[in-house]
Backbone as CSV, one residue per row, in Angstrom:
resi,resn,N_x,N_y,N_z,CA_x,CA_y,CA_z,C_x,C_y,C_z
1,MET,-101.408,-76.204,169.012,-101.873,-74.969,168.252,-101.503,-73.494,168.594
2,PHE,-101.291,-72.831,167.319,-100.835,-71.035,167.810,-102.212,-70.134,167.506
3,ILE,-102.686,-69.251,168.292,-103.360,-68.347,167.488,-102.504,-66.863,167.535
4,SER,-102.317,-66.735,165.934,-101.571,-65.540,165.776,-102.534,-64.001,165.652
5,PRO,-102.063,-63.176,166.627,-102.948,-61.658,166.541,-102.195,-61.192,165.367
6,ALA,-103.007,-60.017,165.043,-102.764,-59.045,164.318,-101.845,-57.942,165.014
7,GLU,-100.722,-57.531,164.819,-100.043,-56.421,165.182,-100.184,-55.164,164.605
8,ASP,-100.934,-54.445,165.087,-101.567,-52.725,164.592,-100.781,-51.718,164.729
9,THR,-99.863,-51.161,164.526,-99.332,-49.895,164.712,-99.653,-48.900,163.563
10,VAL,-99.181,-47.419,164.276,-99.594,-46.059,163.495,-98.021,-45.295,164.139
11,GLY,-97.880,-44.576,162.661,-97.267,-43.332,162.623,-95.517,-44.198,162.371
12,VAL,-94.556,-43.317,162.271,-93.430,-43.801,161.722,-92.481,-44.405,162.835
13,ASN,-93.070,-44.312,164.070,-92.307,-45.011,165.267,-92.930,-46.402,165.462
14,ASN,-94.011,-46.539,164.620,-94.753,-47.842,164.672,-95.326,-47.873,166.413
15,ASP,-95.994,-47.078,166.482,-96.560,-46.941,168.158,-97.888,-47.622,168.044
16,GLY,-97.963,-48.041,169.450,-99.480,-49.039,169.570,-100.522,-48.256,169.565
17,LEU,-101.669,-48.913,168.984,-102.953,-47.762,168.772,-103.426,-47.568,170.139
18,SER,-104.112,-46.065,170.178,-105.056,-45.906,171.445,-106.109,-46.211,171.225
19,LEU,-106.956,-46.289,172.478,-108.545,-47.080,172.370,-109.342,-46.428,171.269
20,GLU,-108.902,-45.137,171.188,-109.804,-44.837,170.080,-109.873,-45.092,168.663
21,GLN,-108.131,-45.421,168.392,-107.549,-46.130,167.304,-108.125,-47.392,167.145
22,LYS,-107.991,-48.128,168.046,-108.804,-49.699,168.259,-110.236,-49.334,167.518
23,LEU,-110.834,-48.669,168.322,-112.402,-48.989,167.981,-112.672,-48.325,166.531
24,LEU,-111.720,-47.303,165.593,-112.195,-47.265,164.222,-111.586,-47.821,163.780
25,VAL,-110.477,-49.024,164.002,-109.951,-50.057,163.172,-110.905,-51.318,163.014
26,ALA,-111.733,-51.569,163.962,-112.517,-52.813,164.309,-113.945,-51.832,163.585
27,ALA,-114.222,-50.990,163.606,-115.174,-50.480,162.568,-115.326,-50.085,161.257
28,SER,-114.130,-50.607,160.858,-113.369,-50.344,159.451,-112.853,-51.720,158.679
29,GLU,-113.327,-52.639,159.656,-112.864,-54.003,159.129,-113.342,-54.311,157.702
30,GLY,-112.769,-55.006,156.699,-113.550,-55.170,155.810,-112.817,-56.628,155.238
31,LYS,-113.337,-57.132,154.004,-112.992,-58.505,153.492,-111.427,-58.291,152.644
32,ASP,-111.003,-56.794,152.565,-109.601,-56.892,151.905,-108.474,-56.613,153.019
33,ARG,-109.008,-57.004,154.135,-108.032,-56.498,155.493,-107.244,-57.843,155.552
34,LEU,-106.361,-57.733,156.454,-105.594,-58.965,156.917,-106.133,-59.198,158.059
35,GLU,-106.116,-60.558,158.557,-107.095,-60.757,159.599,-106.666,-60.375,160.951
36,ARG,-107.753,-60.665,161.611,-107.478,-60.400,163.432,-106.778,-61.296,163.925
37,SER,-107.013,-62.454,163.886,-106.368,-63.668,164.329,-106.013,-64.447,163.274
38,VAL,-105.252,-65.385,163.053,-104.908,-66.818,162.409,-104.872,-67.845,163.211
39,LYS,-105.561,-68.828,162.999,-104.752,-70.095,163.677,-104.061,-70.882,163.058
40,ILE,-102.669,-71.536,163.209,-101.779,-72.159,162.773,-100.763,-73.171,163.587
41,ALA,-100.616,-74.535,163.018,-100.008,-75.235,163.725,-99.175,-75.877,162.770
42,GLU,-97.920,-76.605,163.424,-97.164,-77.287,162.092,-97.861,-78.538,161.707
43,GLY,-97.728,-78.888,160.310,-98.514,-79.855,159.732,-100.130,-79.647,159.340
44,MET,-100.409,-78.200,159.527,-101.989,-77.847,159.063,-101.592,-77.509,157.714
45,ARG,-103.331,-77.971,157.221,-102.985,-77.692,155.535,-103.971,-76.450,155.555
46,VAL,-103.175,-75.549,155.018,-103.447,-74.133,155.062,-103.202,-73.696,153.295
47,MET,-104.306,-71.940,153.260,-103.978,-71.649,151.982,-103.778,-70.032,151.949
48,LEU,-103.167,-69.737,151.036,-102.640,-68.460,151.045,-103.907,-67.561,150.734
49,THR,-103.686,-66.123,151.493,-104.704,-65.282,151.023,-103.876,-63.937,150.996
50,TRP,-102.876,-64.401,150.172,-102.073,-62.711,149.500,-101.395,-63.448,148.290
51,ASN,-101.049,-62.545,147.213,-100.117,-62.654,146.248,-98.798,-62.483,146.452
52,PHE,-98.043,-63.477,146.950,-96.853,-63.165,147.087,-95.855,-62.953,145.859
53,VAL,-95.986,-64.156,144.884,-95.419,-64.425,143.580,-96.316,-64.638,142.624
54,VAL,-97.057,-64.211,142.251,-97.930,-64.913,141.244,-97.566,-65.349,140.104
55,SER,-95.931,-65.104,139.399,-96.054,-65.806,138.323,-95.402,-67.409,138.826
56,THR,-95.242,-67.483,139.867,-95.038,-69.033,140.379,-95.971,-69.676,140.753
57,ASP,-97.196,-69.225,140.896,-98.589,-69.621,141.234,-98.544,-69.523,142.907
58,LEU,-97.396,-68.867,143.146,-97.683,-68.512,144.962,-98.555,-67.443,145.000
59,ALA,-99.559,-67.475,145.153,-100.612,-66.471,145.222,-101.739,-66.766,146.077
60,ASN,-103.074,-66.193,146.155,-104.185,-66.365,147.008,-104.926,-67.508,146.574
61,GLY,-105.111,-68.338,147.374,-105.480,-69.756,147.288,-104.807,-70.659,147.044
62,THR,-103.239,-70.615,146.893,-102.591,-71.694,146.882,-102.581,-72.258,148.167
63,GLN,-102.913,-73.814,148.207,-102.695,-74.478,149.348,-101.598,-75.307,149.616
64,GLY,-101.312,-75.624,150.880,-100.104,-76.198,151.278,-99.933,-76.700,152.587
65,THR,-98.926,-76.959,152.950,-98.877,-77.436,154.351,-97.699,-76.532,155.357
66,VAL,-98.613,-76.301,156.694,-97.131,-75.527,157.312,-96.322,-76.651,158.011
67,LYS,-94.627,-76.441,157.508,-94.007,-77.309,157.992,-92.839,-77.098,159.283
68,LYS,-93.036,-75.812,159.354,-92.252,-75.069,160.682,-92.695,-73.946,160.990
69,ILE,-92.618,-73.277,162.254,-92.951,-72.127,162.717,-92.120,-71.566,163.509
70,TYR,-91.986,-70.256,163.332,-90.714,-69.772,164.227,-91.271,-68.464,164.930
71,LEU,-91.163,-68.716,166.170,-92.161,-67.307,166.778,-91.189,-66.297,167.092
72,ASP,-91.647,-65.157,167.087,-91.209,-63.834,167.499,-90.333,-63.811,168.711
73,PRO,-89.022,-63.191,168.266,-88.142,-63.546,169.551,-88.448,-62.806,170.483
74,HIS,-89.469,-61.767,170.820,-90.131,-60.939,171.831,-90.752,-61.988,172.743
75,GLU,-91.665,-63.388,172.166,-92.285,-63.848,172.594,-91.781,-64.899,173.728
76,ASN,-92.769,-64.832,174.922,-92.190,-65.893,176.013,-93.061,-66.788,176.421
77,LEU,-93.221,-67.917,175.888,-93.935,-68.860,176.089,-94.555,-69.155,177.509
78,THR,-93.604,-68.994,178.351,-94.019,-69.460,179.578,-95.063,-68.560,180.221
79,CYS,-95.130,-67.433,179.738,-96.103,-66.558,180.189,-97.525,-66.267,179.034
80,LEU,-97.268,-67.399,178.274,-98.597,-67.253,177.570,-99.543,-67.754,178.309
81,PRO,-100.711,-67.545,177.803,-102.254,-68.287,178.318,-102.452,-69.590,177.241
82,THR,-102.768,-70.917,177.948,-102.784,-72.049,177.413,-104.070,-72.519,177.865
83,THR,-104.697,-72.887,176.539,-106.251,-73.992,177.163,-105.941,-74.851,175.722
84,ASP,-106.159,-75.843,176.495,-106.078,-77.440,175.768,-105.311,-77.355,174.513
85,ASN,-103.913,-76.924,175.077,-102.720,-77.172,174.095,-103.198,-75.960,172.686
86,ILE,-103.596,-74.877,172.966,-104.249,-73.957,171.974,-103.126,-72.643,172.891
87,VAL,-102.208,-72.071,172.177,-101.431,-71.022,172.924,-101.649,-69.919,172.287
88,GLN,-102.363,-68.591,172.798,-102.525,-67.390,172.573,-101.295,-66.669,172.327
89,LEU,-100.577,-66.373,171.177,-99.404,-65.296,170.990,-99.743,-64.242,171.020
90,GLN,-98.461,-63.364,171.581,-98.672,-61.978,171.760,-98.283,-61.404,170.694
91,TYR,-97.464,-61.902,169.521,-97.020,-61.320,168.045,-97.186,-62.421,167.210
92,PRO,-97.188,-61.716,166.127,-97.424,-62.911,164.695,-96.147,-63.397,165.058
93,PRO,-95.999,-64.885,164.436,-94.532,-65.548,164.301,-93.859,-64.792,163.272
94,ALA,-92.362,-64.717,163.515,-91.333,-64.380,162.717,-91.535,-64.879,161.283
95,LEU,-91.770,-66.243,161.295,-91.545,-66.991,159.912,-92.062,-68.220,160.172
96,VAL,-92.850,-68.418,158.944,-93.380,-69.911,158.715,-92.744,-70.467,157.601
97,LEU,-92.412,-71.779,157.662,-92.150,-72.606,156.404,-93.239,-73.101,156.052
98,PHE,-93.599,-73.267,154.700,-94.704,-73.500,153.953,-94.186,-74.298,152.710
99,ARG,-94.870,-75.547,152.805,-94.691,-76.364,151.290,-96.022,-76.304,150.765
100,PRO,-96.141,-75.650,149.212,-97.030,-75.589,148.613,-97.311,-77.201,147.984
101,ASN,-98.776,-77.712,147.623,-99.159,-78.805,147.215,-98.521,-78.817,145.702
102,ASN,-98.653,-78.201,144.655,-98.735,-78.292,143.582,-97.835,-77.378,142.396
103,THR,-97.343,-76.391,143.452,-96.160,-75.169,142.915,-94.687,-75.618,142.925
104,PRO,-94.473,-75.612,141.755,-92.912,-76.030,141.508,-92.197,-75.030,141.412
105,LEU,-91.079,-75.089,142.330,-90.305,-73.785,143.077,-88.815,-74.799,143.025
106,ASN,-87.970,-73.577,142.856,-86.338,-73.910,142.698,-86.122,-73.974,144.262
107,ASN,-85.263,-75.237,144.506,-84.672,-75.343,146.024,-84.001,-74.249,146.522
108,LEU,-84.666,-73.654,147.737,-83.817,-72.827,148.551,-82.726,-73.155,149.348
109,LYS,-81.383,-72.521,149.236,-80.210,-73.000,149.879,-80.770,-73.196,151.539
110,GLY,-80.380,-74.609,152.193,-80.567,-75.007,153.625,-82.061,-75.240,153.872
111,LEU,-83.109,-75.112,153.286,-84.272,-75.842,153.329,-84.347,-76.855,152.341
112,THR,-85.316,-77.648,153.093,-86.156,-78.886,152.482,-86.165,-78.780,150.947
113,SER,-86.655,-79.507,150.179,-87.056,-79.185,148.801,-88.582,-79.086,148.930
114,GLY,-88.800,-77.868,147.845,-89.826,-77.498,147.933,-90.822,-76.632,149.052
115,VAL,-89.883,-76.634,150.028,-90.254,-75.302,150.839,-89.984,-74.292,151.233
116,ILE,-90.494,-73.144,151.328,-90.423,-71.918,150.973,-90.721,-71.031,152.465
117,PRO,-90.009,-69.847,152.736,-90.029,-69.425,154.224,-91.108,-68.299,153.611
118,LEU,-92.053,-67.670,154.504,-93.089,-66.435,154.765,-92.982,-66.027,155.669
119,GLU,-92.753,-64.740,155.636,-92.705,-64.047,156.703,-94.377,-63.124,156.625
120,PRO,-94.654,-62.639,157.791,-96.318,-61.952,157.921,-96.137,-60.586,156.848
121,SER,-97.413,-60.664,156.290,-97.487,-59.284,155.757,-97.738,-58.236,156.422
122,LYS,-97.705,-57.090,155.660,-98.155,-55.807,156.175,-98.493,-54.885,155.200
123,LYS,-100.169,-54.551,155.615,-101.125,-53.732,154.891,-101.576,-52.430,155.699
124,GLY,-101.556,-51.492,154.812,-101.854,-50.085,155.585,-103.455,-50.173,155.413
125,MET,-104.158,-49.461,156.324,-105.614,-48.922,156.356,-105.979,-47.695,156.892
126,GLN,-106.768,-46.926,156.166,-107.041,-45.717,156.576,-108.326,-45.627,157.749
127,ILE,-107.754,-44.651,158.819,-109.087,-44.490,159.430,-109.398,-43.144,159.837
128,THR,-110.554,-42.702,159.692,-110.984,-41.165,159.710,-111.614,-40.746,161.101
129,TYR,-110.923,-39.866,162.190,-111.228,-39.327,163.237,-112.620,-38.476,163.122
130,ARG,-113.155,-38.329,164.165,-114.244,-37.831,164.340,-114.575,-35.901,163.689
131,ASN,-113.072,-35.629,164.099,-112.558,-34.191,163.556,-112.292,-34.063,161.810
132,GLY,-112.385,-35.311,161.106,-112.134,-35.580,159.954,-110.652,-35.979,159.839
133,ARG,-109.565,-35.579,161.004,-108.074,-35.680,160.638,-108.113,-37.493,160.214
134,ARG,-107.242,-37.777,159.430,-107.084,-39.193,158.996,-105.796,-39.573,159.506
135,SER,-105.522,-41.229,159.884,-104.060,-41.587,159.494,-104.266,-43.027,159.307
136,THR,-103.071,-43.323,159.119,-102.625,-44.790,158.416,-102.467,-46.057,159.192
137,VAL,-103.363,-46.766,159.635,-102.714,-47.804,160.558,-102.199,-49.237,159.767
138,TYR,-101.120,-49.739,160.305,-100.445,-50.805,159.570,-100.719,-52.076,160.235
139,ARG,-101.130,-53.035,159.580,-101.581,-54.193,160.058,-100.280,-55.471,159.848
140,LYS,-99.935,-55.903,160.872,-99.062,-57.048,160.458,-99.506,-58.601,160.769
141,GLN,-99.466,-59.393,159.779,-100.334,-60.818,160.013,-99.934,-61.693,158.851
142,LEU,-99.890,-63.031,159.466,-99.988,-63.988,158.422,-100.841,-64.457,157.351
143,SER,-100.445,-64.409,156.432,-101.742,-64.302,155.108,-101.943,-65.522,154.558
144,LEU,-102.608,-66.340,155.653,-102.842,-67.936,155.446,-103.903,-67.837,156.110
145,THR,-104.777,-69.231,156.195,-105.866,-69.575,156.766,-105.848,-71.207,156.338
146,PRO,-106.580,-71.555,157.549,-106.666,-73.200,157.685,-107.490,-73.500,156.605
147,VAL,-107.406,-74.407,156.156,-108.397,-74.695,154.629,-108.435,-76.504,154.773
148,TYR,-109.205,-76.997,154.972,-109.839,-78.342,154.841,-111.395,-78.423,153.872
149,ALA,-111.928,-77.229,153.724,-112.816,-77.174,152.777,-112.852,-75.852,152.098
150,PHE,-113.659,-75.469,150.848,-113.457,-74.154,150.464,-114.436,-74.035,149.349
151,THR,-114.876,-72.920,149.076,-116.161,-72.520,148.151,-116.138,-72.960,146.876
152,ASP,-116.938,-73.185,145.866,-116.572,-72.997,144.456,-115.742,-72.157,143.972
153,TYR,-115.991,-70.671,144.445,-115.055,-69.637,143.831,-113.411,-69.961,144.115
154,LYS,-113.448,-70.395,145.336,-111.751,-70.669,145.119,-111.218,-71.984,144.677
155,ALA,-112.274,-72.766,144.274,-111.818,-73.670,143.387,-111.617,-73.614,142.088
156,GLN,-111.713,-72.555,141.528,-111.326,-71.703,140.085,-109.695,-72.137,140.190
157,GLY,-109.002,-72.343,139.248,-107.735,-72.507,138.719,-106.990,-73.750,139.772
158,GLN,-107.807,-74.504,140.327,-106.953,-75.318,141.461,-106.564,-76.698,140.561
159,THR,-105.618,-77.209,140.752,-105.521,-78.731,140.436,-105.160,-79.507,141.744
160,LEU,-106.309,-79.977,141.755,-107.022,-81.122,143.199,-106.803,-82.302,143.095
161,GLN,-106.797,-82.892,144.558,-106.255,-84.078,144.448,-107.754,-84.687,144.652
162,PRO,-108.138,-86.073,144.835,-109.384,-86.277,144.917,-110.272,-85.633,145.897
163,VAL,-111.548,-85.160,145.725,-112.071,-84.322,146.439,-113.690,-84.993,146.608
164,ILE,-114.468,-84.279,147.568,-115.507,-84.654,147.909,-116.446,-83.265,147.934
165,VAL,-117.250,-83.525,146.758,-118.073,-81.947,146.607,-119.463,-81.994,147.079
166,ASP,-119.812,-81.513,147.832,-121.384,-81.199,148.176,-122.113,-79.843,147.266
167,ILE,-122.698,-80.593,146.506,-123.696,-80.104,145.315,-125.126,-79.807,145.761
168,GLY,-125.213,-80.242,147.178,-126.722,-79.331,147.684,-126.944,-77.882,147.597
169,ASN,-128.141,-77.305,147.826,-128.471,-75.953,147.696,-127.756,-75.341,148.821
170,PRO,-126.851,-74.302,148.440,-126.024,-73.483,149.764,-126.978,-72.916,150.457
171,PRO,-126.988,-71.945,151.567,-127.759,-71.107,152.361,-128.265,-69.892,151.747
172,THR,-126.820,-69.614,151.653,-127.204,-68.053,150.478,-126.531,-68.140,149.189
173,GLY,-126.978,-67.356,148.081,-126.207,-67.347,146.916,-126.221,-68.814,145.784
174,GLY,-125.704,-68.550,145.146,-125.620,-69.906,144.015,-124.296,-70.494,144.079
175,LEU,-124.500,-71.935,143.040,-123.109,-72.441,143.270,-123.127,-73.318,141.935
176,ASN,-121.672,-73.136,141.472,-121.465,-73.293,140.251,-120.827,-74.865,140.237
177,VAL,-121.627,-75.740,139.955,-121.339,-77.350,140.325,-120.643,-77.852,139.070
178,PHE,-120.621,-77.185,137.886,-119.139,-77.091,136.922,-117.699,-76.941,137.828
179,GLN,-117.824,-75.929,138.178,-116.551,-75.314,138.549,-116.062,-76.570,139.618
180,CYS,-117.151,-76.764,140.575,-116.612,-77.766,141.412,-116.225,-78.999,141.091
181,LEU,-117.492,-79.536,140.403,-116.429,-80.873,139.555,-115.289,-80.878,138.471
182,ARG,-115.171,-79.706,138.003,-113.937,-79.607,136.867,-112.632,-79.902,137.259
183,ARG,-111.862,-80.432,136.956,-110.435,-80.554,137.618,-109.728,-79.867,136.307
184,ASP,-108.977,-79.056,136.791,-107.695,-78.846,135.618,-107.229,-79.509,134.791
185,ILE,-106.903,-78.931,133.488,-105.979,-79.814,132.735,-104.393,-80.202,133.349
186,THR,-103.880,-81.579,133.306,-102.423,-81.570,134.211,-101.870,-82.162,132.848
187,ARG,-100.612,-81.670,132.873,-99.574,-82.252,132.234,-98.437,-82.587,132.484
188,GLU,-98.117,-84.129,131.628,-97.276,-84.847,132.295,-96.364,-85.181,131.199
189,LYS,-94.817,-85.248,131.402,-93.478,-85.276,130.694,-93.247,-86.768,130.400
190,SER,-93.275,-87.519,129.350,-92.771,-88.444,128.940,-91.345,-88.931,129.210
191,ARG,-90.861,-90.023,128.872,-89.224,-90.153,128.571,-88.667,-89.363,127.789
192,ASN,-89.384,-89.480,126.588,-88.968,-88.743,125.477,-89.156,-86.982,125.099
193,ASP,-89.641,-86.876,126.638,-90.494,-85.195,126.854,-91.509,-84.678,126.035
194,GLN,-92.319,-85.831,125.687,-93.388,-85.478,124.917,-94.464,-84.867,125.783
195,ILE,-95.439,-83.979,125.639,-96.226,-83.578,126.453,-97.604,-84.168,126.471
196,LEU,-98.037,-84.769,127.182,-99.370,-85.566,127.171,-100.167,-84.417,128.435
197,THR,-101.770,-84.246,127.546,-102.574,-83.291,128.373,-103.762,-84.458,128.484
198,ARG,-104.181,-83.969,129.647,-105.435,-84.976,130.222,-106.616,-84.348,130.706
199,LEU,-108.011,-84.480,130.630,-109.100,-83.272,131.241,-109.366,-84.634,132.093
200,GLN,-109.340,-84.411,133.670,-109.629,-85.199,134.534,-111.283,-84.820,135.038
201,TYR,-111.991,-85.344,135.506,-113.154,-85.160,136.436,-113.486,-86.004,137.497
């Protein structure tokens, strides 16, 4: 397993952050930020956290499997700290091959059917210094997260395989039981191209 760190830079030359800038970034972390670190491994089930191509359902919440990880060319595996087969990377991976569970995609030349390449996403965040001056820090990170369980909110719009649903009272907030138990309408084509619809529970 790899731990992918976020790569934060500032300025047109993509300079590294000063200690003050790092502290300001840490203080401004929010739910719309790319993660500071992401655990990833080949064969891991993951969920996208970024809208890549919404028209093809390759968007925030899409689930699939990591098929292959290509590390940054500057990475030196012989010098990386390793604990229990967990490797702390110095840079986000250069490329990840991702296979969505249910998204129909055209095959890409040179890749296995249904597999798509994902590069790290890049997003800007504003920081404000004590003197009122502002800068934009750009964070580069993989837009995915391991997923073996998720909330009722993330279940919306999903076409799922058989699932186990915990409908007990959550520690905080509420639970939409109907959303958890409902399965999306699926469509199948018969040999004469007739469209069949069914609502599964």
